[in-house]
N, CA and C of each residue as an Amber inpcrd file, in Angstrom:
protein
   270
  96.8560000  70.5760000  59.7410000  96.5810000  70.6000000  58.3230000
  96.6910000  69.2040000  57.7190000  97.7060000  68.4590000  58.1090000
  97.8910000  67.1130000  57.5670000  96.7410000  66.2140000  58.0010000
  96.3050000  66.3410000  59.2470000  95.2090000  65.5040000  59.7280000
  93.9010000  65.8590000  59.0470000  93.7160000  67.1200000  58.7390000
  92.5120000  67.5200000  58.0070000  92.5230000  66.9310000  56.6020000
  93.6810000  66.9260000  55.9530000  93.7900000  66.3640000  54.6160000
  93.5460000  64.8570000  54.6350000  94.1450000  64.1660000  55.5930000
  93.9310000  62.7160000  55.6990000  92.4810000  62.3950000  56.0560000
  91.9050000  63.1840000  56.9470000  90.5030000  62.9840000  57.3040000
  89.5720000  63.2520000  56.1410000  89.8790000  64.2780000  55.3620000
  89.0600000  64.5800000  54.1910000  89.1330000  63.4490000  53.1700000
  90.3340000  62.9570000  52.9200000  90.4880000  61.8580000  51.9620000
  89.7640000  60.6010000  52.4480000  89.8430000  60.3340000  53.7370000
  89.1490000  59.1620000  54.2870000  87.6290000  59.3220000  54.1870000
  87.1420000  60.5130000  54.4460000  85.7040000  60.7740000  54.3150000
  85.2580000  60.5800000  52.8720000  86.0270000  61.1060000  51.9280000
  85.6830000  60.9650000  50.5190000  85.7000000  59.5230000  50.0550000
  86.7130000  58.7790000  50.4780000  86.7890000  57.3700000  50.1050000
  85.6440000  56.5790000  50.7300000  85.3450000  56.8670000  51.9810000
  84.2330000  56.1880000  52.6410000  82.8970000  56.4980000  51.9800000
  82.6900000  57.7570000  51.6240000  81.4490000  58.1430000  50.9640000
  81.3210000  57.4680000  49.6010000  82.4090000  57.4020000  48.8470000
  82.3860000  56.7360000  47.5440000  82.1050000  55.2430000  47.7010000
  82.7030000  54.6190000  48.7050000  82.4870000  53.1950000  48.9340000
  81.0290000  52.9140000  49.3120000  80.4780000  53.7360000  50.1830000
  79.0760000  53.5640000  50.5830000  78.1500000  53.7720000  49.3920000
  78.4440000  54.7710000  48.5750000  77.6130000  55.0180000  47.3910000
  77.6570000  53.8300000  46.4390000  78.8280000  53.2280000  46.2650000
  78.9280000  52.0570000  45.3900000  78.2260000  50.8410000  45.9750000
  78.2480000  50.7130000  47.2890000  77.5670000  49.5760000  47.9200000
  76.0510000  49.7150000  47.8530000  75.5500000  50.9510000  48.0010000
  74.1080000  51.1640000  47.9850000  73.5200000  51.1750000  46.5760000
  74.2430000  51.7430000  45.6300000  73.7370000  51.9050000  44.2640000
  74.7820000  51.4520000  43.2420000  75.0900000  50.1650000  43.1580000
  76.1770000  49.7300000  42.2730000  75.8820000  49.9390000  40.7880000
  74.6300000  49.8500000  40.3850000  74.3000000  49.9780000  38.9670000
  74.1700000  51.4300000  38.5180000  74.1680000  52.3550000  39.4300000
  73.9410000  53.7580000  39.0780000  75.2220000  54.5340000  38.8130000
  76.3860000  53.9410000  39.0750000  77.6550000  54.6270000  38.8560000
  78.3630000  54.0250000  37.6520000  79.0340000  54.8550000  36.8350000
  79.6010000  54.3790000  35.5770000  80.7530000  53.3870000  35.7420000
  81.6910000  53.6670000  36.5750000  82.8470000  52.7880000  36.7460000
  83.3140000  52.8620000  38.1930000  83.6250000  51.7040000  38.7440000
  84.0450000  51.6410000  40.1390000  85.3360000  52.4360000  40.4060000
  86.3880000  52.2750000  39.5740000  87.6130000  53.0510000  39.8450000
  87.4060000  54.5650000  39.7490000  86.5700000  54.9930000  38.8090000
  86.2960000  56.4230000  38.6830000  85.6090000  56.9530000  39.9320000
  84.6520000  56.2120000  40.4450000  83.9300000  56.6370000  41.6380000
  84.8460000  56.6490000  42.8560000  85.6550000  55.6120000  42.9950000
  86.5570000  55.5430000  44.1470000  87.6680000  56.5890000  44.0730000
  87.9840000  57.0760000  42.8990000  88.9810000  58.1430000  42.7760000
  88.3490000  59.5170000  42.9610000  87.1120000  59.6720000  42.5160000
  86.4460000  60.9680000  42.6140000  86.1630000  61.3500000  44.0620000
  85.7860000  60.3900000  44.8900000  85.4440000  60.6760000  46.2840000
  86.5500000  61.3740000  47.0550000  87.7340000  60.7780000  47.1500000
  88.8100000  61.4340000  47.9100000  89.2950000  62.7380000  47.2880000
  89.3630000  62.8000000  45.9650000  89.8200000  64.0320000  45.3180000
  88.8360000  65.1650000  45.5770000  87.5440000  64.8580000  45.4710000
  86.5280000  65.8820000  45.7220000  86.5520000  66.3240000  47.1840000
  86.7370000  65.3760000  48.0950000  86.7860000  65.7310000  49.5130000
  88.0160000  66.5790000  49.8340000  89.1490000  66.2520000  49.2380000
  90.3420000  67.0780000  49.4410000  90.1220000  68.4870000  48.9050000
  89.5000000  68.5870000  47.7500000  89.2030000  69.9060000  47.1950000
  88.2460000  70.6740000  48.1020000  87.2120000  69.9940000  48.5810000
  86.2630000  70.6400000  49.4870000  86.9020000  71.0680000  50.7900000
  87.7780000  70.2240000  51.3350000  88.4830000  70.5870000  52.5600000
  89.4160000  71.7620000  52.3610000  90.0810000  71.7920000  51.2110000
  90.9930000  72.8950000  50.9190000  90.2330000  74.2160000  50.7750000
  89.1360000  74.1910000  50.0480000  88.3530000  75.4150000  49.8650000
  87.7580000  75.8740000  51.2000000  87.2410000  74.9390000  51.9740000
  86.6540000  75.2990000  53.2680000  87.7030000  75.8770000  54.2080000
  88.8910000  75.2860000  54.2070000  89.9660000  75.8070000  55.0650000
  90.4100000  77.1900000  54.6050000  90.4320000  77.4070000  53.2920000
  90.8290000  78.7210000  52.7780000  89.8070000  79.7890000  53.1580000
  88.5440000  79.4130000  53.1930000  87.5010000  80.3850000  53.5380000
  87.4650000  80.6530000  55.0380000  87.5040000  79.5940000  55.8490000
  87.3570000  79.7330000  57.2980000  88.6610000  80.0390000  58.0240000
  89.7660000  79.5810000  57.4810000  91.0480000  79.7480000  58.1540000
  91.3280000  78.5550000  59.0630000  92.4630000  78.6100000  59.7320000
  92.8780000  77.5130000  60.6060000  92.0470000  77.5180000  61.8860000
  91.9580000  76.3510000  62.5200000  91.2910000  76.2570000  63.8120000
  89.8490000  75.8110000  63.7550000  89.3970000  75.3120000  62.6020000
  88.0160000  74.8440000  62.4770000  87.9690000  73.4600000  61.8310000
  88.6400000  72.4550000  62.4100000  88.6890000  71.1430000  61.7620000
  87.3190000  70.4840000  61.5550000  86.3770000  70.5560000  62.4870000
  85.0840000  69.9120000  62.2130000  84.3510000  70.5350000  61.0280000
  84.4600000  71.8510000  60.8930000  83.8060000  72.5140000  59.7660000
  84.5160000  72.2140000  58.4490000  85.8280000  72.0600000  58.4960000
  86.5720000  71.6970000  57.2910000  86.1650000  70.3040000  56.8250000
  86.0250000  69.3790000  57.7570000  85.6060000  68.0220000  57.3930000
  84.1650000  68.0010000  56.9040000  83.3220000  68.8500000  57.4620000
  81.9410000  68.9350000  56.9780000  81.9040000  69.5100000  55.5600000
  82.7420000  70.4710000  55.2840000  82.8370000  71.0090000  53.9220000
  83.3540000  69.9670000  52.9450000  84.3150000  69.1610000  53.3920000
  84.8370000  68.0890000  52.5420000  83.7430000  67.0700000  52.2290000
  82.9460000  66.7410000  53.2310000  81.8390000  65.8020000  53.0260000
  80.8110000  66.3590000  52.0510000  80.5000000  67.6220000  52.1810000
  79.5000000  68.2480000  51.3010000  79.9680000  68.2870000  49.8530000
  81.2050000  68.6760000  49.6220000  81.7080000  68.7620000  48.2540000
  81.8670000  67.3710000  47.6480000  82.3250000  66.4080000  48.4310000
  82.4460000  65.0430000  47.9170000  81.0710000  64.4880000  47.5440000
  80.0860000  64.7240000  48.3770000  78.7350000  64.2660000  48.0470000
  78.1940000  64.9250000  46.7960000  78.4630000  66.2170000  46.6470000
  77.9750000  66.9390000  45.4680000  78.6470000  66.4330000  44.1900000
  79.9490000  66.2390000  44.2290000  80.6390000  65.7870000  43.0250000
  80.3520000  64.3230000  42.7120000  80.1600000  63.5070000  43.7210000
  79.7700000  62.1190000  43.4530000  78.3710000  62.0420000  42.8590000
  77.5100000  62.9590000  43.2500000  76.1560000  62.9410000  42.6980000
  76.1530000  63.2730000  41.2120000  77.1910000  63.9450000  40.7290000
  77.2770000  64.2400000  39.3010000  77.6040000  63.0020000  38.4730000
  78.1110000  61.9560000  39.1060000  78.4290000  60.7180000  38.3910000
  77.2360000  59.7860000  38.2590000  76.1860000  60.0220000  38.9940000
  75.0550000  59.0960000  39.0240000  74.3350000  59.1040000  37.6840000
  74.0710000  57.8890000  37.1820000  73.3100000  57.7290000  35.9450000
  71.8670000  57.4180000  36.2900000  71.0090000  57.5500000  35.2840000
  69.6110000  57.1730000  35.4750000  69.5240000  55.6570000  35.5750000
  68.5440000  55.2030000  36.3250000  68.3170000  53.7680000  36.4430000
  67.7760000  53.2440000  35.1210000  68.1440000  52.0160000  34.7930000
  67.6450000  51.3950000  33.5680000  66.1430000  51.1650000  33.7040000
  65.4060000  51.3540000  32.6220000  63.9610000  51.1210000  32.7190000
  63.6720000  49.6610000  33.0110000  62.6770000  49.4510000  33.8500000
  62.3240000  48.0820000  34.2250000  61.5020000  47.4460000  33.1160000
  61.7810000  46.2040000  32.8710000  61.0400000  45.4560000  31.8670000
  59.8990000  44.7270000  32.5590000  58.8090000  44.6330000  31.8800000
  57.6800000  43.8930000  32.4570000  57.9100000  42.3910000  32.3090000
  57.3440000  41.6400000  33.2040000  57.5380000  40.1950000  33.2090000
  56.6540000  39.4970000  32.1700000  55.6160000  40.1570000  31.7160000
  54.7170000  39.5200000  30.7590000  55.3000000  39.5640000  29.3580000
  55.1450000  38.4720000  28.5910000  55.6830000  38.4440000  27.2230000
  54.8660000  39.3540000  26.3110000  55.5130000  39.8780000  25.3130000
  54.8460000  40.7480000  24.3510000  54.0470000  39.9170000  23.3560000
  52.9130000  40.4200000  22.9800000  52.1130000  39.7640000  21.9500000
  52.0720000  40.6910000  20.7560000  52.3540000  40.1490000  19.5920000
  52.4130000  40.9870000  18.4100000  51.1870000  40.8910000  17.5510000
């Protein structure tokens, strides 16, 4: 159980870090994103373990990854509209 919790938290933190590295402008705040990843993964691991029971660590970690990805996707903002390079003429 302890290893599943540590693995879930590590998966969530890793997923949050990768998301920030790939899309830095799309997330509202770095600390919020880095905190949401592990918490969401722990929640996902806990729910998956409660549903499946003990003895399924790979599935628990997969559930943690899925829930962390889903909750991190809720933080994503729309990309800023691109400005054209040509000057405006009035």
